[in-house]
C-alpha positions as CSV (number, residue, x, y, z in Angstrom):
1,M,-23.8,-12.2,13.0
2,D,-22.6,-13.3,16.4
3,K,-21.2,-10.6,18.6
4,K,-17.4,-10.6,18.4
5,R,-14.9,-9.3,20.9
6,V,-13.9,-5.7,20.0
7,A,-10.4,-5.3,18.5
8,I,-8.5,-2.3,19.8
9,P,-5.9,-1.0,17.3
10,L,-2.7,0.9,17.7
11,V,-3.3,4.4,16.6
12,C,-0.5,6.1,14.7
13,H,-0.7,9.9,14.5
14,G,1.5,12.3,12.6
15,H,-0.1,13.0,9.3
16,S,-2.1,16.2,9.0
17,R,-4.1,15.2,5.9
18,P,-5.8,12.0,4.6
19,V,-3.6,8.8,4.4
20,V,-4.1,7.4,0.9
21,D,-1.6,4.6,0.5
22,L,0.3,2.1,2.7
23,C,3.0,-0.4,2.0
24,Y,4.8,-3.0,4.2
25,S,8.3,-4.2,3.5
26,P,9.0,-7.9,3.6
27,V,10.6,-9.2,6.8
28,T,14.3,-8.1,6.9
29,P,17.1,-8.9,9.4
30,D,15.9,-5.7,11.2
31,G,12.2,-6.5,11.3
32,F,9.7,-5.1,8.9
33,F,8.6,-1.6,8.1
34,L,5.5,0.4,7.0
35,I,5.5,3.4,4.8
36,S,2.5,5.7,4.4
37,A,1.6,8.3,1.7
38,S,-0.6,11.3,2.6
39,K,-2.0,14.4,1.0
40,D,0.1,16.4,3.5
41,S,3.1,15.8,1.1
42,N,5.2,14.1,3.9
43,P,5.4,10.3,3.6
44,M,6.4,8.6,6.8
45,L,8.3,5.5,7.8
46,R,7.3,3.4,10.8
47,N,8.3,0.2,12.6
48,G,5.8,-2.2,11.0
49,E,5.4,-4.2,14.2
50,T,4.8,-1.5,16.8
51,G,3.8,1.5,14.6
52,D,6.5,3.6,16.1
53,W,7.4,6.6,14.0
54,I,10.9,6.4,12.5
55,G,11.1,9.3,10.2
56,T,9.5,11.6,7.6
57,F,10.7,11.9,4.0
58,E,10.8,15.7,3.3
59,G,11.0,17.1,-0.2
60,H,7.6,16.7,-2.1
61,K,5.7,19.9,-2.8
62,G,2.3,18.3,-3.3
63,A,0.0,15.5,-2.1
64,V,1.8,12.1,-2.1
65,W,-0.5,9.5,-3.7
66,S,1.6,6.3,-3.7
67,C,4.5,4.8,-1.7
68,C,6.5,1.6,-1.6
69,L,9.6,0.0,0.0
70,D,12.0,-2.2,-1.8
71,T,12.6,-5.9,-0.8
72,N,15.3,-5.0,1.7
73,A,13.6,-1.9,3.1
74,L,16.7,0.1,2.1
75,R,15.0,2.4,-0.4
76,A,11.5,4.0,-0.5
77,A,9.7,5.4,-3.6
78,T,6.8,7.9,-3.7
79,G,4.6,9.3,-6.4
80,S,3.2,12.8,-6.0
81,A,0.9,15.5,-7.3
82,D,4.0,17.7,-7.7
83,F,4.6,15.8,-11.0
84,S,7.5,13.7,-9.6
85,A,8.4,10.3,-8.4
86,K,11.2,10.2,-5.9
87,V,13.4,7.4,-4.7
88,W,14.7,7.8,-1.1
89,D,17.4,6.3,1.1
90,A,15.3,4.6,3.7
91,L,18.1,4.7,6.3
92,T,19.0,8.5,6.0
93,G,15.8,10.0,4.4
94,D,17.9,11.5,1.6
95,V,16.5,11.8,-1.9
96,L,18.5,9.5,-4.2
97,H,16.6,10.2,-7.5
98,S,13.8,12.5,-8.5
99,F,12.1,11.6,-11.8
100,E,10.1,14.4,-13.3
101,H,6.8,13.7,-15.0
102,K,4.3,15.9,-17.0
103,H,1.4,15.3,-14.7
104,I,0.4,13.8,-11.3
105,V,2.0,10.5,-10.4
106,R,-0.7,8.3,-8.8
107,A,1.2,5.0,-8.6
108,C,4.7,3.5,-8.2
109,A,6.2,0.1,-7.5
110,F,9.7,-1.4,-7.2
111,S,10.4,-4.5,-9.2
112,E,11.0,-7.7,-7.2
113,D,14.7,-7.6,-8.0
114,T,14.7,-3.9,-6.8
115,H,16.5,-2.6,-10.0
116,L,13.4,-1.1,-11.6
117,L,10.8,1.5,-10.6
118,L,7.4,1.5,-12.4
119,T,5.3,4.7,-12.4
120,G,1.9,5.7,-13.7
121,G,-0.6,8.5,-13.4
122,L,-2.7,11.1,-15.2
123,E,-0.3,11.2,-18.2
124,K,-1.8,7.7,-19.1
125,V,1.8,6.4,-19.6
126,L,3.5,3.6,-17.7
127,R,7.2,4.3,-17.3
128,I,10.0,1.9,-16.2
129,Y,13.1,3.5,-14.7
130,D,16.4,1.6,-14.5
131,L,17.7,2.5,-11.0
132,N,21.2,1.3,-12.0
133,R,21.1,3.9,-14.8
134,P,18.9,6.7,-13.3
135,D,20.1,9.3,-15.8
136,A,18.9,7.2,-18.7
137,P,15.5,7.9,-20.2
138,P,12.8,5.6,-18.9
139,R,11.3,2.9,-21.0
140,E,7.7,3.7,-21.9
141,V,5.2,0.8,-22.4
142,D,2.2,1.1,-24.7
143,K,-0.1,4.0,-23.8
144,S,-2.6,3.3,-21.1
145,P,-6.3,3.6,-22.1
146,G,-7.0,5.8,-19.1
147,S,-5.4,7.6,-16.1
148,V,-3.4,5.1,-14.2
149,R,-4.6,4.4,-10.6
150,T,-2.6,1.4,-9.5
151,V,0.5,-0.5,-10.7
152,T,2.2,-3.7,-9.5
153,W,4.6,-6.3,-10.8
154,L,4.1,-10.1,-11.0
155,H,5.6,-13.2,-12.6
156,S,9.2,-12.2,-11.4
157,D,8.9,-8.8,-13.1
158,Q,7.8,-10.2,-16.4
159,T,4.3,-8.8,-16.2
160,I,2.8,-5.5,-15.1
161,L,-0.6,-5.1,-13.7
162,S,-2.4,-1.7,-13.9
163,S,-5.8,-0.2,-13.4
164,C,-7.4,3.2,-14.3
165,T,-9.2,5.8,-12.4
166,D,-11.8,6.5,-15.1
167,M,-12.8,3.0,-16.4
168,G,-13.2,-0.6,-15.1
169,G,-10.8,-3.5,-15.6
170,V,-7.3,-4.5,-14.8
171,R,-4.8,-4.6,-17.6
172,L,-1.9,-7.1,-17.8
173,W,1.1,-5.9,-19.8
174,D,3.9,-8.1,-21.1
175,V,7.1,-6.3,-20.1
176,R,9.1,-7.6,-23.1
177,S,6.6,-6.5,-25.7
178,G,5.2,-3.5,-23.8
179,Q,1.7,-4.6,-24.9
180,I,-1.5,-5.4,-23.1
181,V,-1.9,-9.2,-23.2
182,Q,-5.1,-9.5,-21.1
183,T,-7.8,-7.5,-19.4
184,L,-9.6,-8.6,-16.2
185,E,-13.1,-7.2,-16.6
186,T,-14.7,-5.3,-13.8
187,K,-17.8,-3.1,-13.8
188,S,-16.3,-0.2,-11.8
189,S,-12.8,1.2,-11.7
190,V,-10.3,-0.8,-9.7
191,T,-9.1,1.2,-6.7
192,S,-6.9,-1.4,-5.1
193,A,-4.9,-4.3,-6.7
194,E,-2.6,-6.6,-4.7
195,V,-0.7,-9.8,-5.7
196,S,-0.7,-12.3,-2.9
197,Q,2.6,-13.1,-1.2
198,D,2.7,-16.6,-2.6
199,G,1.9,-15.3,-6.1
200,R,-1.3,-17.3,-6.4
201,Y,-4.0,-14.6,-6.4
202,I,-4.6,-11.0,-7.5
203,T,-7.0,-9.2,-5.1
204,T,-8.9,-6.3,-6.5
205,A,-11.5,-3.9,-5.1
206,D,-13.9,-2.2,-7.5
207,G,-17.1,-0.5,-6.4
208,S,-18.8,-2.7,-3.8
209,T,-17.1,-5.9,-4.8
210,V,-13.8,-7.7,-3.9
211,K,-12.5,-10.2,-6.5
212,F,-9.8,-12.8,-6.5
213,W,-8.2,-13.8,-9.7
214,D,-5.8,-16.7,-10.6
215,A,-2.4,-15.0,-11.0
216,N,-0.6,-18.0,-12.5
217,H,-2.6,-19.6,-15.3
218,S,-5.7,-18.3,-17.0
219,F,-6.2,-15.2,-14.9
220,G,-9.7,-16.5,-14.4
221,L,-12.0,-15.1,-11.7
222,V,-11.7,-17.4,-8.7
223,K,-14.1,-15.7,-6.3
224,S,-16.2,-12.5,-6.2
225,Y,-17.9,-11.2,-3.1
226,N,-20.4,-8.3,-2.7
227,M,-19.4,-5.9,0.1
228,P,-21.7,-4.1,2.5
229,C,-20.5,-0.7,1.1
230,T,-18.4,0.9,-1.6
231,V,-14.9,-0.4,-0.8
232,E,-11.6,1.3,-1.7
233,S,-9.1,-1.3,-0.6
234,A,-8.8,-5.0,0.1
235,S,-6.0,-7.3,1.2
236,L,-5.6,-11.1,1.5
237,E,-4.0,-12.6,4.6
238,P,-0.6,-13.6,3.4
239,K,0.3,-16.7,5.5
240,Y,-2.5,-19.1,5.0
241,G,-4.9,-17.0,2.8
242,M,-7.9,-17.9,5.0
243,K,-9.3,-14.4,5.4
244,F,-9.3,-11.0,3.7
245,I,-10.0,-7.4,4.8
246,A,-11.9,-4.7,3.0
247,G,-12.6,-1.0,3.9
248,G,-14.1,2.0,2.3
249,E,-16.9,4.5,2.7
250,D,-18.5,3.2,5.9
251,M,-15.3,3.8,7.9
252,W,-15.3,0.2,9.2
253,I,-12.7,-2.5,8.6
254,H,-14.5,-5.7,7.5
255,V,-12.9,-9.1,7.9
256,F,-14.2,-12.0,5.8
257,D,-13.6,-15.7,5.4
258,F,-11.8,-16.2,2.0
259,H,-13.6,-19.5,1.2
260,T,-17.1,-18.5,2.1
261,G,-17.3,-14.7,2.0
262,D,-18.8,-14.7,5.5
263,E,-18.0,-11.7,7.6
264,I,-15.9,-12.7,10.6
265,A,-15.4,-9.3,12.3
266,C,-16.2,-5.7,11.8
267,N,-13.8,-3.2,13.4
268,K,-14.6,0.5,13.9
269,G,-12.2,3.2,14.9
270,H,-11.6,5.5,12.0
271,H,-13.5,8.8,11.7
272,G,-13.5,9.0,7.9
273,P,-13.6,6.7,4.9
274,V,-10.8,4.0,4.8
275,H,-8.6,4.6,1.8
276,C,-6.0,1.8,2.1
277,L,-5.6,-1.5,3.9
278,R,-2.6,-3.9,3.9
279,F,-1.7,-7.1,5.8
280,A,1.7,-7.2,7.5
281,P,4.1,-9.8,5.8
282,G,3.4,-12.4,8.5
283,G,-0.3,-11.9,8.6
284,E,-0.4,-11.3,12.3
285,S,-1.6,-7.7,11.9
286,Y,-2.8,-5.3,9.3
287,A,-2.8,-1.5,8.8
288,S,-5.5,0.9,7.7
289,G,-5.2,4.4,6.5
290,S,-8.1,6.9,6.5
291,E,-9.4,10.3,5.5
292,D,-9.1,11.1,9.2
293,G,-5.3,11.3,8.8
294,T,-4.5,8.3,11.1
295,I,-3.0,4.9,10.6
296,R,-4.4,2.1,12.7
297,I,-2.6,-1.2,13.2
298,W,-5.0,-4.1,14.1
299,Q,-3.9,-7.4,15.5
300,T,-5.4,-10.5,14.1
301,G,-4.3,-12.7,16.9
302,P,-2.1,-15.8,16.7
303,L,-2.4,-17.4,13.2
304,T,-3.2,-21.1,13.1
305,H,-3.6,-23.2,9.9
306,D,-7.4,-23.6,10.4
307,D,-7.5,-19.9,11.4
308,S,-10.4,-20.4,13.8
309,D,-9.3,-17.6,16.2
310,E,-11.4,-14.5,16.5
311,A,-9.8,-11.1,16.6
312,L,-8.3,-10.5,20.0
313,V,-8.2,-7.4,22.2
314,N,-4.5,-6.3,21.9
315,G,-3.8,-9.8,20.6
316,S,-0.4,-11.3,20.6
317,V,1.8,-10.1,17.7
318,G,4.0,-13.2,17.8
319,K,7.7,-12.8,17.7
320,V,9.1,-9.3,18.2
321,K,11.8,-9.2,15.6
322,V,13.3,-5.8,16.4
323,S,13.6,-3.5,19.4
324,A,13.2,0.3,19.5
325,D,16.9,0.6,20.1
326,E,17.8,-1.6,17.1
327,V,15.5,0.5,14.9
328,S,17.1,3.7,16.2
329,R,20.5,2.3,15.3
330,K,19.2,1.2,11.9
331,I,18.0,4.7,11.0
332,E,20.7,6.6,12.7
333,G,21.4,9.7,10.6
334,F,17.8,9.9,9.2
335,N,17.5,13.7,8.6
336,I,14.3,14.3,10.3
337,A,13.0,16.9,12.7
338,D,11.5,16.4,16.1
339,E,8.0,14.9,15.6
340,G,6.4,17.9,17.3
341,K,8.2,20.3,14.9
342,T,7.2,18.2,11.9
343,R,3.6,18.4,12.9
344,E,3.9,22.2,13.3
345,K,5.4,22.4,9.8
346,E,2.7,20.3,8.3
347,K,0.1,22.5,9.9
348,E,1.7,25.6,8.4
349,K,1.8,24.0,5.0
350,E,-1.9,23.1,5.2
351,E,-2.8,26.7,6.3
352,T,-0.9,28.1,3.3
353,G,-3.0,25.9,1.0
354,N,-0.2,23.4,0.0
355,E,-1.9,20.5,-1.9
């Protein structure tokens, strides 16, 4: 492979334990935002463009395994080892709803219309909560064949996609009937599943392969690429879909050409396995979360339709949509401590064995 210029990421500190999930919001009038889930029990919200810390959601009493933001970045949701899923006001940091479960919640996702919250975990049950009627019992779809690892919505909230921790395959559920209508077969358990921004592809990571499936018609396998190591997460560049990223055990972020599978770049910076990777909504950058407790934001450089540019050192982000002052105004009243105090509190929790 030709030697490429080294990409230098923005490094986001703050978590005291491994970062296990990341989610970007779509672009809003105030820019776009990034939420992170960590085993330190304190999910964090950041400016998605700059990585600047905005606030910490305080209230979980166990590792947080999953996180997401709704379409307008006004609400956040998290799933935790404390047997709960919580919905938060993303402007103030207040808990809006806390949904109790009987076991660890590994996955959560807002519906596209933002009215529903989907959860799954070690109970092997997928639940749909109506956020307009939060006190009503959730709807339970047919029992999952294994512990739920990932969940996501597709087809304008008509279909649910889920994978399990203890078996291969991705299951597609019809929301109306609550039944599995199709299974996408994989040899290993699927640790990452993403629906592309244009709704064309489902991107999955299982074992040492990344697969792309047709999300609209037959759900057939479009492409399958063998990776240089066991990968835990993969994400397709959302604007033109010309490249994808994958990361896992070897601590590197691998960038590949979508059409050929050729490796374009290989970026090192983390000091532990990479657990999660996601492209920003415009594709001009992507974030990685690791066992080392840091989030790194990598610039892809200016996107062109032929996408021939290599990764740049501190490459241009494109249009800056929101200033730090505007973000401060947006989240005025967020009930958070000084960042230094937050880190001290996290350290105390870790020393007392909080998991």
